[in-house]
ROROPA-922765 format. One record per atom (N, C-alpha, C): x, y, z. Coordinates in steps of 0.02 Angstrom, whole numbers, plus 50000, padded with zeros to 5 digits. Example, Ala and Ser with C-alpha at 12.3 -4.5 7.8 and 13.67 -1.06 7.14 Angstrom:
! residues 2
506604971650390
506154977550390
506604983550390
506424988850354
506844994750357
506455000250394
***
This chain:
! residues 375
461193800452074
461623806252113
460983806252175
461533808052229
461183809852267
461173817552304
461073822852303
461213829352319
461013831152371
461283837452428
461093837152509
461263846452475
460753850552481
460733856852464
460683859452527
460943863452590
460883865652643
460773872052638
460283874852657
459863882052653
459353880652617
458763883452615
457973884452590
457803889652569
458303894252555
458123902052534
458243901552454
458163906352426
457903907752360
458463903752321
459033903152348
459653901052326
459703894352305
459553890952376
459613884052376
459143880852336
458523884552340
457853880152310
457913881152243
458153886252208
458353885152151
458693881952110
459553880852149
459783876752117
459403869752131
459233867752188
459043859852202
458403859452160
458013863652131
457483862952055
457943862752003
458633865051993
458823863551929
458953856951933
459343857051983
459533848051982
458973842851979
458213844252016
457823837852019
457683840651942
457603845451885
457453845051825
458013840151795
458623836951812
459013835751791
458983827251813
458493823351835
458523818451870
458913817051938
459213822351978
459693820652030
459213822052072
459333817752140
458853815652183
459163822952235
458683826252269
458963830452303
458303831552346
458833834652435
458443835152482
458893842252488
458343845552527
458423852952563
458273853352617
458823855052661
458823854352722
458873862252755
458213864252809
458493872652812
458463869852912
458473877152924
458493877352998
458003880053018
457713881352995
456973883953024
456443884152955
456053888352919
455493886352864
456023889252801
455613889552729
455993891452680
455783898252687
456433901652636
456273908652634
456213911852685
456483909552757
456333914152804
456673920052801
457593921152793
457923926552793
457843930052731
458453933152702
458273937752653
457833935552580
457983929252582
457333927252517
456853930652535
456363929252582
455923933352575
455603938652617
456083941852627
456203950852616
456713953952608
456193955252531
456793960552488
456543964452437
456753968752417
456443972052366
455923966552310
456143962152261
456123957652212
456303961152147
456693965552157
457093965152090
457383962552044
457573962251995
457823957251957
458173960751892
458773964951916
459023969151862
459653970851862
460263963551890
460773963251923
461453964951827
461363970851799
461753970051758
462303969151756
462743972451814
463543971551835
463623963451848
463333959251843
463373952951857
463703948751808
463903942251805
464193936151754
463453934451730
463023933251781
462443928351771
462033934251753
462193940151730
461453943551698
461143941251658
461223940151589
461163935851532
460753930351553
460743925951580
460363922051630
459893922651666
460143928251692
459603931151735
458813932451676
459103938151652
458643940551598
458363936051540
458593931751542
458423925151509
457823920951533
458123919051591
457633915151633
456923917751648
456863924051685
456543926051713
455743927251676
455623930651617
455203928551603
454823922651561
455093916151570
454963910451581
454803907551653
455053908451711
454943905051740
454063904751788
453743908951765
453143905851767
452793898851766
452933899751689
452853891351664
453303886551683
453933888451685
454323882051703
454253879151758
454083884351810
453963881051882
453163879151892
452573880251850
451893880251868
451593882951906
451993888451951
451593891651997
451983898551987
451453906051999
451573910852009
452013914752036
452513919551990
453143921752038
452823930052032
452143932552001
451933938351992
452693941651963
453003940751919
453743943851885
453193949051825
453673953751838
453423960451777
454003962651744
453983965251700
454463968251668
454743976051680
455293977751670
455503983951670
455453987751733
455923992751760
456003996151802
456094003451786
455884006351828
455824015851857
456354015951910
456944021851904
457034024651948
457264031751947
456694034352013
456834039851995
457134045152071
457374053652035
457714056052073
457534060052110
457544061952178
457464066652210
457854072352237
458664072252220
459064076952232
459554076352156
460044082752150
460424082652099
460894075052102
461174076052145
461534070452155
461204064252130
460734062352147
460414055652132
460424055752049
460044062052002
460024063351943
460654061151938
461304063851934
461824063851910
462064054851904
462034051951962
462184047451951
461694041051917
460784042551909
460524039751856
460604041351786
460784046451774
461514048851707
461864042751700
462384042951748
462924038751721
462824033251707
462084029651761
461984021951781
461854019151672
461434024851667
461114024851612
461494024551555
461934029451555
462684028951498
462844022551489
463104020651575
463524013551569
463054009251524
462504006251553
461994001751517
461974003151451
462034008151409
461854008551337
462454007451327
462944008751332
463714006951316
463893999651294
463473996251363
463583988951356
462873984751322
462623989951281
461893986551267
461563986251287
461363986751368
460743985751384
460343993451407
459623993051342
459203998051336
459014000651407
459314009251431
459094011251475
458764020551464
458084022351449
457884028751447
458004034551485
458234038751481
458204042951522
457464048151508
457224047851599
456774053551593
456804058851615
456334066351588
456554073251622
456094070651666
456034077351686
455514078551761
454874078451734
454364079751708
453784078451675
453674071551660
454024067451619
454114062651600
454034056351655
454364057851730
454504051751769
453914054151813
453574060451810
453024061651860
452514058951829
452484056951761
451764054151715
451984049251735
452494043451732
452754038151729
452624032651797
452774039351865
452534036151921
452034042551947
451434040751967
451024045751968
450924046952062
451434043952080
451514044752142
451914048852191
452414051652137
452994057652138
452734061052129
452844066752165
452904073452186
453454078752136
453224085152159
453624092252122
454264090852129
454474086952167
455354085452205
455534080452147
455174077352114
455374073052068
455864076352000
456524073551995
456934079551960
457014074451891
456644069851885
456864065051828
456974057651832
457324055351798
457364047851827
457624040951744
457474038051781
457634032651709
457224027051692
457334023551642
456774018651666
457314013351621
457234005151653
457743999051617
457043997351578
457523996451510
456943993351480
457193985251471
457443983851527
457723976351538
457393974851618
457563970551649
457503966751708
456833966251729
456703967551786
456073969051810
456043968351897
455343964751929
455473964151989
454903956352004
455013954852065
454483949752069
454323948352139
453863944352171
453513943652233
454073940052263
454513941652307
454903935852335
454583932852402
453883932752415
453553925952439
453313922352405
452903923652345
452763918952305
453093917252262
453783918852237
454233914352221
454703907552250
454813910752314
455073906252374
454523899652360
453863901152378
453303894752352
453403889952299
453703896752248
453583893352158
454043888052171
454583890052195
455303887252181
455123878052250
454963880152292
454723876552341
454263869152312
453853871252272
453333867352263
453473865052190
453803867452160
453973867252102
454423859052102
455083860752159
455463855152161
455253849552197
454493849752240
454263845752258
453843839152207
453553845452154
453283841152109
453673836852064
454493839752050
454823836552025
455153829452080
455103827652127
455023823452172
455843825852230
455803831752248
456423833152266
455983834752332
456533835052399
456363833052469
456593838652497
456153843052546
456173848952584
456063846552656
456603847352713
456573844952768
456793852652806
456003854852826
456403861752867
456363861352954
456463862753009
456683863853056
457133858253060
457813858553025
458313855353028
459073856453010
459193860953079
459823864253037
460503860953062
460973859753016
461413855153005
461983855453072
462223850353085
462603852953133
463423850253127
463393845353058
464043843553033
463883838152986
464453836452952
464863833052894
465253827552924
465023821852871
465493816252893
466023816752806
466423814952815
467233815952741
467283808252730
467403807952671
467903800552651
468153801852584
469103802452594
469393802752539
469173806952503
469093813552533
469093820352517
468603822452484
467923819652490
467203817952488
466833820352560
466313823652552
465733822352589
465383817452574
465083812652645
464823807752619
464173807952666
464073811652705
463323812552740
463393819852781
462753822252783
462743828252809
462183826052880
462553829852937
462053827152986
461623834053017
461003832453042
460723838553061
460183837553096
459873841653135
459093840053191
459043833253185
458813831653103
458283828053089
458543821053061
459303820553059
459463815253049
460183814052984
460513808552978
460983809452925
460743808452837
460853811052827
460863810852731
461543810652693
461653805052673
462183802352637
462123807952541
462523805252535
462593811752479
463053810452446
463163812452364
463803812452328
463753817752300
463413823852346
463673829952339
463253834052379
463683840952386
463373844552446
463313851552416
462883856652412
462733863752419
462703865552472
463003871352487
463163874852573
462783881852529
462233882452562
462013890052520
461753893852588
461813891752638
461483894052697
461363900852737
461563905452686
461603912652695
461913913752758
461683919452811
462283919652879
462663913052900
462463909052895
462653901552918
463183899552884
463503901352810
463793895952780
464733896052825
464893904052822
465373903052877
465653899552930
464953896852967
465173892553018
465043884353002
464833885652924
464733877552909
465423876952869
465663881252838
466163878352799
466753878452843
466813881952887
467433878852942
467313872752961
466693869752961
466803862252999
467153857852936
467063861352889
467363856852829
468273860652817
468513865552853
469083868852862
469333872552783
468583877052751
468703881152731
468493887452769
468873892952729
468493900752766
468043902952721
467563905952744
467393909252710
466963915352711
467463922552723
467523926552759
466713930852745
466273932852798
465603934552782
465553939652862
464983944252845
464593948252871
463873947852885
463583949452928
462933946852916
462523952052951
461903955852911
461613961252927
460803961152924
460293965152961
459803964252964
459703967052894
459163965652849
458813969452803
458193968852831
457743974752825
457043977652854
456743978052796
456163978852767
455523980252738
455023981052787
454723988952731
454113989552793
453583990752709
452833989452747
452493990352676
452033994352686
451693998552647
450974002952661
450354000652662
449794002552656
449304000352642
449214002352565
448704000852535
448643999452473
448484007852445
449104008652378
448904012652346
448664013552288
448464019852256
448304017352178
448684016152140
448534009352089
448964007852038
449414012452012
450014009852002
450484014051962
450564008451893
450664013151827
450834009951770
451394005851770
451924005551804
452394001151826
452474000951894
452313994751930
452433994051986
453283993952023
453633994551977
454463993952005
454743997652010
454764002952038
455074009452065
455324011652134
456154014252106
456704015252168
456764020252143
457034022052198
457604028052205
457494031652273
458124039152295
458094039152360
458494032852392
458684030552376
459304024052409
458974016952423
458274019052399
457654013652413
457914008152369
457364001652373
457333996852327
456713992252345
456303992552296
455513990852318
455063990152260
454313991252263
453923990852223
453163988552244
452863989252210
452193991752229
451763983852208
451533982852259
451243973652243
450583973752202
450323967552188
449773967152158
449233971352182
449253969952274
448333973352286
448733981952272
449393982552257
449353990652275
449733994052346
449903991152395
450383991352458
450973992852393
451423997252444
451934001052433
452443995952468
453023992252468
453503988152499
453993987852476
454383990552533
455233995052503
455643995352583
456403994552578
456833993152602
457483998352568
457953995852628
458623998652611
459004002852646
459694000852685
460054001752715
459774007652760
460344010052801
460924007652804
461014000952852
461273997152848
461483991952866
461653989752952
461103985252973
461293984953056
461753981053065
462413980453068
462553972553068
462803967753121
462643964153112
462373959753182
462663951353188
462753947953243
463133941353252
462303937453228
462353931253202
461753928153193
462083920953244
461523916553246
461363910553290
461363905353247
461893900753225
461953898153173
461543892253186
461103889453248
460453886453250
459843885553231
459633894753253
459063893353235
458973900953205
458453903453203
457943908553192
458303916853244
458663919153225
458913925253257
458223930653289
458533933253346
458033937653371
457813941553315
457193945953311
457173952153277
456863958953320
457413961353346
457203967253393
456773973453342
456473977553382
456223981953358
456873987153329
456773990653280
457293993453214
457194001153220
457734004653225
457684013953205
457504011653142
457554006953091
457504009953021
456974010452976
456394008953058
455874007953000
455684016352999
455764019653052
455584026253028
455884030552956
456724028752978
456944030152934
456824028052842
456374022952841
456274018652765
455494022452764
455164024552818
454494028252804
454554034852770
455064039152822
455304046052778
455614045352707
455954041052705
456144042152629
455724037952577
455344033252595
454734033452531
454404040152533
454204041552586
453634047952583
453864053152546
454754054552536
455224059252507
455124057652411
455174051152425
455074047452356
454514048752309
453894045252360
453284045752311
452794050052374
452764058552358
452504060252406
451814059252397
451414058852349
450704056152345
450334048552388
450964045852419
450814042152459
451204043252519
451264048552527
451274049852632
451064049252658
450364048952656
449754049452696
449604043352712
450004037152679
449854030252689
449914030252766
449614025152796
449984020952852
450344013952822
451014014752878
451344006852872
451054002652909
450793998552865
450463992052890
450953986652913
451433984252920
451773979852930
452723983552916
452933978452961
453783978452922
454013971352963
454423969352941
454813961552928
455553964552922
456033960652958
456843957752966
457063950452939
457583951052882
457953944452879
458693947352892
458843941152872
459643942452874
460113941652816
460433947352802
460823946652718
461693945452738
461853940652712
462573940152710
463003944552667
463473945252697
463923951152640
464743950552630
464793949852568
465733945852572
465853951752587
466753953352562
467013959352589
467033964652526
466893959052478
466813965652408
466093969352388
465463964252425
465023962852388
464853960052335
465163956252303
464993951652245
464753944052275
464633941752236
464243933152275
464973928852268
465003924452298
465493918552291
464873913452264
465053910452217
464763904152178
465503899252162
465453894352190
466303889752185
466363884852185
466733877952168
466633872652204
467443870052212
467303867252290
467843865652328
468323859752292
468953861152307
469523855352292
469543852252343
469543856452414
469393848052440
469023851952511
468273847352528
468193841752490
467843845852408
467873839052368
467923840652291
467243839452302
467123838352325
465953837452310
465633843552333
465813850252362
465573854252415
465553859352346
465003864452326
464913869052325
464783874352357
464973878752370
464783884652425
464323893152354
464043894352384
463423896352342
463303902052409
463603910052410
463353913552444
463373921252400
462463924152408
462593929552361
462633939152380
462853938052441
462933944752456
462343951152426
461643948252448
461253952552426
460963955352368
460923949252324
460763950552285
460513944052235
460543940052302
460063933352310
459443929952239
459063937752264
458353934452250
458343936252179
458403941452138
458543941952061
458703936752027
459373935952043
459873931552018
459543923551999
459183923652079
459123914252066
459093910152040
458593912451973
458713906451922
459203906951890
459583911151878
460333910151853
460913907751887
460913910251964
461223905252015
461103898051995
460363898252022
460243890352026
460533885951962
460483888851911
460913884851849
461513886551845
461873889651874
462583887751889
462963886051956
462533885151984
462833880852053
462403872152024
461963869851988
461763861651957
462343861151913
462723866151880
463083863751843
463733863151887
464073867251922
464603863951976
464453858952003
464153856552044
463743851352073
463863844352012
463553846451965
463383841951919
464143839451868
464103846551824
464743845451782
465223846851800
465603851551859
466213852151850
466283860351870
466033863051822
466023870351794
465333873651740
465273879051750
464893883451729
464723881851649
464283879751624
464203879651576
464123885151530
463623889351535
463283896251517
463713902451502
464123902651557
464503909151555
465133908351601
465543913651600
466163911951640
466093914851713
466083911751781
465973915251823
466593914451872
467093916851838
467783914151881
467853921551919
467623923751918
467483932851976
467083931552020
466903924952021
466403922952085
466713918952125
467393915352105
467733910852165
467793914352219
468013909552250
468043911052341
468823911452361
469153909752298
470013911952292
470293919352297
469803921852272
469883931152264
469963932752349
469773928652394
469893931952448
470553926752499
470803924952478
471493918952509
471813925052523
472103924552590
472463930552629
472233936852668
471483935052653
471303940752657
471173940452744
471493949952794
471823947852844
471113946052905
471033943652959
470723940152994
470083944053030
470503951453026
470043956853074
469793959753016
469593957852956
469213961352907
468783965952915
468313964052981
467563964652963
467733971653020
468363970853065
468503976053102
468713981353058
469193981853017
469443985852969
468833989752930
468353987952916
467623991552892
467163992452924
467343990852992
466703993153038
466333992153042
466263985653008
465793980053010
465413977953057
465623976353123
465373975553167
464533977053218
464283970853248
463703973553283
463943977453326
463443980753375
463313985453408
463173983953469
463853985653516
463663983453576
462913981453603
***
């Protein structure tokens, strides 16, 4: 069986790796280089308890270094701390909800939170500790997926934007790109913000809006006992070297170029992010921001992923993760593998992630939500 995966982000690479493990001849095509968009530019969190893929996410992450054969720098558990009463109330609600679902979350009072997070300050009012989930290094993980895929005989073709498809008998038979024509028995379209344009060529409407995702990184700080610390509207982690890597809204809605990497203009979010990191971790407020970078995240109208196999063309699987792709990648790759090979997900019900939930959506849905690029 030959499968072409369009998109070399973490979702496409995981799907390709899962398929290569099953003996599939798989080729990944990416418009630029693997992991260049949101997959390499995120907080690295892996705690998506509201997803139908959650149990598989939690099962797989502790095994990934051994299965891939390369380090992801995965670490268990996360802490979320509050610097306002409103945040604290929200975290108490989340903890209660998770505990009722059987996912252990411990509440922390102010002293416990400040002890667990030595870089926190007197403004820390408390928080919660997820006894599940964790985080990993996005750059390392993308490398690990890519190398593990190649070790299994998979092929990755970079600088190869897809330009079209050839269909016959209700199936895609050839994927055309800047580097040539690739015959296939099945196709996975996991190309992030480019999904809408690519699927439109197949007569399929996938409603998506693109936004910049920006991260900042500080110089190294003293190591905290647990590197995964969120709060104050931020997601992020402390790296193995001690750097603080953080990102988190508000979105900058943009239009994307389907053929190559979009420009990365200077963003006002850098200062916004730095201020909120200093509020979250006052004992690190003196650290300099040494770099920042941006990627592009595609967003569905309801903020949930789409993972679905099409009826026409019947051999196409579409996968857009709507901002939660990194953490769910071990599980989403498994689900995509199942859809492409088995025709259905074998380990959980992903019906709520189907594309059909957007049937009949208004053509101007982005304008209705205000999700439009600034002039």
